[in-house]
N, C-alpha and C positions, 0 to 999 in steps of 0.2 A: 545649173547656175546658182551660186551661193546667195544667201540673203545679205543685203546691204543695210546696215543700221543707219537710218537717216540722222545726220548730225547737224547741229548749228555750229558753223565755223565763223568766228568773228575775227576779222583782220584789223590790225593797226594799218595806218596808211603810209606815212613817211618812213622810209627805211625798211618797209615790209613789202608793200605792193609797188611803191614808186620810189625812184631815186630823184628826190627833189632838192638834193644838197646844193646844187649850183644856184638854183633860183632863190632858195632861202638865204644863201650867203650873199648874193647880189642885193636882195631886198634889205637885208640887215645892214650891209655896208652903205647902201644908199641912205638908209635912215641915219646912220652915224654921220655920213657926209652932210646931210641936211642940217644936222646940229653941230657942225664944225668939229667933228671927231675923225681921227684917222681910221683907216680900214682895219679890220681884224682878219687873222688867218682863217680861211674857210673851214679848216679842220677844227678850229676852236669853236666856230659858230655851230658846226655840226654837233659838237658835244653839248650844246645848249638846247638842242631840239628834244621835244618829248613831253613837255609840261604845258604846252599851249603857247600861243603867240605873245601874250602879255609877259609870260615868264622869259621867253626867248629875248624879248626886247629888254627887259630888266637886266638880265644877265649880260647882254651885249653892251649895255650902257655902263655897267660897273656898279659897285656898291655905293659910290658917292652920289649917284643920280637921285634927284628928288622925285617924289611921287608925281608932281606936276609934269616934270620932264618925261617921266616914264609914260604917263598918260598921253602926252602930246606925241611922243615918239611912236607909241603903239598905234595911234590913229594914222600917222603917216605910213608906218610899216604896212598896216592892213590894206590901206588904199593902194599903195604901190604894188604890194605883192598880189593883190586881187587882179590887177591889170597885167601882171607879168608872170603869173604862176605856171604857165605852160611854155615859157620860152625855151627852157632846156630840160624840163621834167619828162621822164620816160618811165614806162613800166620796166621792172627788172626782167631779165631774160627768163622765160619759162612761166611767168606769172599768168599771162593771158591764156595759155593752153591749160594750165593747172586749174585756174578758176572756171574756165569753160567746162572742163571735165567734171569738176565737183558739182557744178550746176546741173549738168546733164544726168548725173547720177541721182539727182533729187535732193541733194543736201541744201539746207537753208544757209544762205551766205549774207553776211552783214559787215559793215565797216564801223569801227569805233575808234575815233581819233581825238586827240586834244586840239587839233587844228580847227579853226572856225568852220562851222558846218557848210555855210554857203560856198566858201572857197573849195572845201573838200568835194562837194557835189559837182562843182564846175570842173574840177580837175578830173574826177572820175568820168564824167560825161565826155570831156574833151579827149580822153584816152580811149573812148568807146568801150568802157567797162561797166557803165552804169546799169544796163539791163540785167547783169548777172547778180546784182545785189538787191535784196528786198528792202533793205534799210541802210541808211548812212547817217550816223550820228557824229556830231563834232563836240568840241570842247565847250560850246555855248548851247548845246542841246538840253543840258540838264543843269541843276543847281551846282553840281560838283563834277570835277574832271576826274579822269583816271589819275591815281589808282583807286579812287572810290568805285565800288562795284555797281553803282546805280545804272550805268549803261548796260552792263552785261545782264543784270537782273531784269531790266526793262525788256531787253531783247528776248530773254528766255520766256518772260511772261507773254510777250506779243506773238511769239512763234510756238508757244505751248511745248517748249523743250525743257527737259530735266537737266540738272547739272552734269550728270554722267553722260549726257548726249551733247555737251557743249565744250568747245575748244576756243581758247583765245590765242591767236597767232600774232606774235610781234617780235620786234628786234631789240627790246630793251627791258631792263629790270622793272620799269613802270608797268609794262604789259604783264609781266609775271606777277607783280604785286596785285594788279587788278584781278587777274585770274584767281589768285589765292583768296582775295577778299570775297570773291563770288563763289568760291569753292568749286571751280571748274578746272579742267586740264589746261596747263600753260605749255604752249609750244613755241620755242624760240627759233628764230632764223639767224643764221650767221652772216648773211650778206648785208645787213643793215648798218645803221649809223653807230650803234652803241653795244655791240656784242660783249664788250668787256664788262658791262654791268651785270652780265649773267653770273659773274663770279660771286657777287653778293646775293643775287636773287636767281638761283639756278632753276631753269624750267624743267617740267616733267619730261618733255621730249625736245630734241633739237634736230633741225634739218639744215643741210648745207646747200640744197637745191630745191626749188619749189615742187618739182615732181615727187620728191620724197614724201611730201605731205599726203599725196594720193596713196602711197604704199602704207603709211602709218594708219590712215583712216580706214583703209580696207581691212586692216588687221584688228580693228576695234570689235 
């Protein structure tokens, strides 16, 4: 039996582990409706995801929105989304099996998302995936969000893992930038919200199905 190098595998959440697109679109349009604005195309809303809830709301309200309106809308959005975040959200096919296998092999698993941490943990727990991850950090866990490397650097320190033992797995250029800033391997997934952003920020590795991640890590 060959030797398996233990890795720290850090996953993004939205568009990587979970398909939350419908619930995010509903919450965003409910927020616009609350402020007497017409709904947006869900695909457009999907393109706004990745830099945290506050930025999603700001983008959804448009460039003319005042800071006060954005603040009020953000509060409404978070309250609504927290109550409805699992209405339609599901794990992508193959994620549960892949994560379980990685955990059984002894790899250290974590989630680093720009979504608020409380909502993130509730979603992961609700989808029965919580015990597989030693740590879940959100956009409000640190002073700065991705692509700042503080989340990855903290996770490496807490798990005593070196950069060459660490992968950041995500569906967007933000995740690739975060990996670059932390000097770890960036692995992109093509099933997520923003694979087109890999054109500007190409990852080191790309997987089209979750199980391919197992094969790549086995070859490290």
